[in-house]
Residue, then its C-alpha position, 0 to 999 in steps of 0.5 A: m891322323l891316329d889321334n883321332p880314332d873315328a878319322h878315315p885313313d889318310r889317302r896316301l897311307l892307303l894307297k901305300w898299303l894297297a901297293s904292298g899287297g897288304m890289304a884288300l879293301s872293299a867298297a864303302g858301305c858293302g856288306p857280306p853277301e846274302e848267305e843260305i843256311v840249310p835246315y836240317v829238315e827238307l827245305p820248305d818252298g816258303l817260310t810259314p809264319g809261326v812254323p818253326l825251322h830246325f838248323a844243324t849246327a855245333l856249339s863249343l865247349s872249351g873249344y870242342a864241338r858238340g852238335a845241336l839241332v836249334t829251332a827257330y821261328e821266323g829267324r828267332p832261335t829259341k830252343i836247342e837239341g841235340n843233333p842224332r847224327h853228331p857223335e858227340s851229342l847223339g841226339a842229347t844236350d847238356i846244360f851249356a848247349q841248352a843255355e846258349v839261347m839265353s847267351l844269345y839275348q844276354p842285354d850285356r853283351a858287347k855291342a859296339v866297338n870301344n877305344n879307351e872307354r869311347l864309343s868307337s867303330w870298325n873303320a876307326f879300329s881298322t885304321a888304327l890295326f892298319a898302322q899297328m901291322q905296319g910296324e909289325k911287318a917292319r919287324n917280321g911281328s916280333g911285338l905281336r902276341i895272340l892269345t885264345g882259347r883252345v882252338t879247333s876250328p880247321t879255318f881258324l887254323r888255316q887262317m893262323q898258319s897263313l898269318l904266322k908266315a907273313f909275320p914269322e916271329a909272331r907268337w900265338l898262344r893259348y890258354e883254356p882254363i880247364h885244361d888238360d896239362a897234367a893228363l897230356a904230360g902223363a901220356v908223353q911220359a908213357f908214349g913218348r908222344p901226346l895222346t889223348p884217351l877216348p874210353r870206350l865205356a859201353e865195352a868196360s865191366a870195371l871202371v876206376c876213377l882216381g879222381a876222374d869225373p867221366l860223367g861230370a860236365g865237360p865236352d865229352q860228357i854226353r857221349l861217356a853218359a850214354e856209353y856209362a848207361k849202355a854198360r849198366q843195362p839189366s839185360l846184360p849178362q850179371d859179370r858183364v855190367l859195369r861196376v864202377y870205382a871212384v876215389e876222390s876228394s870232393w864229390s862228383l857226378t861219377g863219384m855220385n853215380a859209383d857203386e864203391r866211393l872212397a873219399l880220400a886226399p889227392a896225396l893219398i890218392h897218388n899213393l892209392a894208385i901205386e898200391i893197385s899197380r902193385g898188383f900188376g907187377s910194378g914193383i913201386a915202393s908203397g906209400e902210406l895209406p889208411e887201412k880202409a884205403q888199403r882194403f879198397a885198393r886190394a878190392v880194386t885190383t881183384g876187380l880189374r884183374a877179373n876183367v882183363g880186356r874190360a877194365i879201364i882205369l883213369a886218372g883225374r886232372e889234380q893228379a900229377p903227370e906221373i899218375h897218368a902215365l901210370c894209369h896208361w901203363m896199367n890199362a896196357q896191362l889190362q888190354a883195356p877198351v881205350d882208343y888213342i888219338a892225336p890231340v885235336d888241339p894242335i898247338t903241343a905247348s902246355h896251357a901253363q907254358c903259354l901262359r907263362e910265356l905271355t907273362d914273361d914277354l909282357a913284363q919284359k916289354r916285348v909286346e907291342t901288339l896284343i890280340v885277346i880273342d874270346s878269352n879272359p886271362a885278367y880273370a881266369a889266369p892263376g892269381e900268382l901271375r898278376l897278369a891283369e896288371l901286365i896286359a894293362t902295360a902293352p902299348f897296343s891291346t885288343h880284345l874281342g869278346l862277347y862281354e866287355d869283360e875283366t880283360a876287355a876293360l884293360c885293353k884299348w880296343r874292346l871288340p864285340l864278338a858274334h854269338p855262335l848262333e850268329s856266326w858262320s865257323d867250324l869246330r871239331a869234336f872231342e874225338g875230332t868230327a869237324s861241324i859247320v857252325q852256321p847262324l840262326i839269325r843276323p848278328l843282333y849287334d855290330t859284331r865280328t867273328a874271329h875269323e874276320l879279326l884274323a882276316y883283319l890282321g892278314g890285311s883283308l877287310s872284305a872277307s866275310s866268314y862264310e867265304i872264309v869257312r867255304e874256302t877251308w873246305r873247298n878241297r875236300s870234294r870235287p870242284t863240280e860237287f862242292d855246292g851239294s857236299w856243303r849243303q849236305w854237311l849243313h843239313d847233316g851237322a857233321i862232316p863225315n870221314t873227319r873223326e881222328a883215327p885212332v893211332s897205334a900207340p907204342q907199349a906204355k912205359q912204366p913212369n919214375i914215381k915215388p910215393a907222396p907224403a901223407p898231408k899234414a895240413l889242410a889242402l884246398a882242391l878245386a874243380p870246375d863248376p857243374s853250373i857255370w863251368d870255368g866262369s864263362f857262363c857266369n852271366n847266364p841266369w838259367l845256369q846261375e839258378c840251376p842247382k849244382p847236382f850235389t849240394k843244390e847250391v844256387w847263385g854262389n859257390a862255397l867252401h866244402v869241408s868234411p864234418q870231421d874237419a868242421g869240428k877240429q875247426g869250429l866251422e859250420d854252414g854259413q860262416i864265412v872264412a879268409l882263405t890266404r895263399n901268396g899274399v892273396t886273400v879270398e873270403a868264401a862261406v862254408q858248406v859242411v858236406k858229408g863224404q867231403a875227404e878229411g884234410v881237404l877243402g873243396a871248392t868250385i872256379g868261375y864265380g867272384r866276377s867284377r865284370a860278368g854283367a848284371i847277372g854274374n857280378g859279385v856273385g860267389f868268390s874267385a878261386y883263380a885268385l889262389q891258383s898256382l900255375d904249376s898246381p891249379w887244381l890242388l893248393a897245399d899252402v893255404d892258410v883258413s881264418k875265421t872272419g867272424k862274418r856270415k852268409d846264408l847259403l841259397t840251396t833248393q833242397h835240404h838233404f836227408a837219408l833215406e831210411a829203411e821204410d822209404k821203399d816208395i821214395l827211391p827203392t835201390l837194388t842190386f843187379a845181382a838181386l834183380d837177376k835172381g828175381e828178389a826185386d823188393v819194390p812196393h807196388a801200390d795197384g788197386l787201392p780202394t778210392l772215393l774217386p771215379d775211373w777216368r775213361y780215355d777214348s784217344y791218348k793216354w799219355a804217361m812217363v817213365i823214368d829209370t833212376a838207374a840211368c839218370i846221373g844228376c846231370n841236370a840236362c833235363l831241368v835246363a831243357c824244361q826251362s828253355e822249352n816252357n818259358v819257366p822264369v828266373v827268380g833270383p837270389d832274393e826270392v830263392a832265399m825265400g824259399r821260391i822257385m820255379h823250375w817245373l822239373r827238379v832232380d831230388t838227391y838222396f843220401p843213404d845211411d851207409e856214407a860209402n854208398p853213392i847218392g841216388f837221383q831222382p827227377v821230379p816233374c809233374m806226376h799227372c795222377e789219376d786220382a790227383p789231390c790237387e783237382p777236387v780242391c780248386p775252387v774255380a777248376a783251374s786244375v782239371h784233368d783232360s780226356e788224355g789223362l793230363n793234369v792241366q792248369v788253366y791259367n786264366r781261371c786260376v786266382g792264386t788260392r794255392f790250395c792245389q799246391s798245399n794238396c799235392p804231395y809231390k810239391v811239384r806245383r809253382f806259384n807266381f808270387f811276382g811277375y818273374a817273367d814279364s813285369e817284375t823280372y830279375a835284374n836285366l831279364g826284363d830288357d827287350p832282348v831277352k823276351a826274344h828268347f820265349n818259345p811262342d808255342v808256350s804262354v808266359r804266365a803273369r803274376g798270381v797263377m800256379e803253374k807246372c809241368t805240362y808234359c810239354v803239352q805244346r808238342i803233343s798239341g802239334a803232334r795231334r794236329q799233324a796226325e789229324k791232317d794225316k788222318s792217323r794216329i800219333a805214331v810211337g815216338g811221334v811226341v818227345t818231351a823236352c826233358q826226354a830228348a835232352c837226356p843223354t842216358r836216355a833215362i826218360t820215357f814218355g808216350d801213350l799207354s793206349d798204343p799197345a806198341s808203346p814201350l811204356h808197356d814193357l817198362r810199367k811190367q818190369p819188376r823194379h816198376y814202382a809209383l813215387l809215394g805210391h801208398l798214397g793211392t794217387k795213381p801217378r802216370t809219371t812212374y819209375l823204375a828202381r835205382l840199381r847198383n853193382p857193389d863189390p861184395s869184397l867191400r861189405t859184409e852185405s849187400p845195401 
């Protein structure tokens, strides 16, 4: 019977299984019950066409939840914001949460069951699975292996516990490409048990990052960025302002925002950590360090000792467990503001251990049934395991995923997974808070959730995810109160009192550690990609075209080489080299990067996909192929050779250094100078002009951006793209110098390499005396009655005079129909069109477009205020970029309202206008960047 995958189950076989109590079948044709989802705001009496609803849910990154509010128009999700009631989003988002809307409508998603390259059905799969599980039941599940990524869902854990009781010899293994094995092993060395540190940056005055990147992309980025901004407020006493020291081999967001940065090879970072610990009496033998690093260590030690009770030291993922343990020991000496919690991830075995066990079991033919759930080990496992070859040998293999990816291609059964915005589930955040994941839309395809697949494995075909999740939480309240509590949890987006309680950690032990030998050859340091993370977002066009914070590279990754090493090796930008390790060769394009540590090559993971989809296939190179299971982030034995080939690197900005006279581009102050009233910021008020003054009788919209708070995370850029239907142009158009982002984040290099980079978000300036307006021959660029520089699309004839006359270069011209008729790859397919915001027009070819201050949001607030016969209140309009920012660097409001916080911001001594000497009177203005340098590391302040 099983030779035909579409055959229905044999009657005798089904009766036998029913008699054993192993399966619960529903009547043919019955679907899940109608289920209610609760909006974040008060549920309206009826759905009003064109009026959006907002629902709270949670989105996963590496298994951890971030709270989200999703806007849906008549059942169609179009925009994601942060949930202010969730402790890990605090009302903000990251680029990955913003991009989930595009992932939902991606045409390359898995749509139907596939068996051995043939279209099949869930009925056929359940028949085959039923027979396979009969065999597993007979052998207590000894041949069953279930592989997942990191799982924090309480419902999934409950189901898995039940399944493992029914099949006691089965094994659940998990592997997350971006894992924390070294950190947990270090905690075990220090405390005797695995613990997760939660640094309280808002309470810190000194932060030392030894390869750590707390401000970089990750599940905890939003919370840590918000705390970083609080600790850097100019209103704080000078001795309480956070000073950040960063030691790293490649640029990270934390390094870019640090007050003091040192580029150092990972082995020397190891020795630097030891040198710092000696200042706290560790007595560990010193290792080799250059003089500059020794000086840095002395300054760091002094800074930490001066801030006992307010100082934190963190180690990065590429550092050995002993360095993590040493940092725990130093934090104990410092009485650091760090909480420790039990890991939210319940599996105690390391990720490497799980992957090694799976590899051994497959090689020894101990696996009869392999179930892979939302994981892609054939691509993301270290190349030395040759895991892809072994997965193909499993007798019965099943893959449940959003895409038919590299692992799905090797499995007999490929099952389509429901997107998080189509699913019922639950998740826990990095610090433990649980949230209910609720669907915003009916499944677009014939998909199932992971909960339903686990129910299949346990013998139930009728259970719905909705009922499975509710069953998990039914005991959280009294039976008579459960329905009310359930609605409240859906409404709030977070379940109260579920945060993991801090534990009283035992006294940290000093680890047994030896200095590392100085590196003699080039090493390769790997890191998560700031745009596509671990490769799971590789098929998302918004993220592929999102410029990386430092290099501004799009559509690929590159091999970062320091100028010193490039000189020694004879390398230059665009050259393709061959990286060889353990017989595996990968070709990568070189990018010479100032500030890269000498002796260290840098690269990000997540590229080089072969089955990502139309967007992600063949983009960049895969560093996973070179990875080692024991040392995934640092490879010391990589050979580099030239290939004679070249490739143009796609970047959206050519870097340049700030000169001393460029004071109205990105002025930089120190906290000490600001405290003394020595703010040297140019002001351009009252410059002569031939243009008449504008008179405003209603609102007067303006924006102030604090460059001291901006960390360059790009959340604002992707939020603007999602809100305003900004199209993707593709790599060929980027190569022509064309990009359509309405907002960009410029980066600036100071003259001194030791100083970190500055970030400056640049939307339209909405100038009072706008140079773009008088040159337009058809009055398509005009000033409105509320001070906005608006673009009338149906007047524009594409002369581009306005673009030529704009000194800020914030206007974008549709050379092609990027959003409709001439889209890139599969972005013109019907599913993609559903992501468009109906409040914003989709621009056709041949018109100029730019930032509008989210005029559609202003218009909505104005209409509501007119209904209420009032003015728009302070905070009544929040732009998309403002809402997404985790550090609250962007403030928007009405200058005609005396209560607007803009007035106080514009009176601050560090307030300036970009290119203010031009006299354009921009409505978008800035606050100068602030730094807190260590005076002992420089003879004069920058």
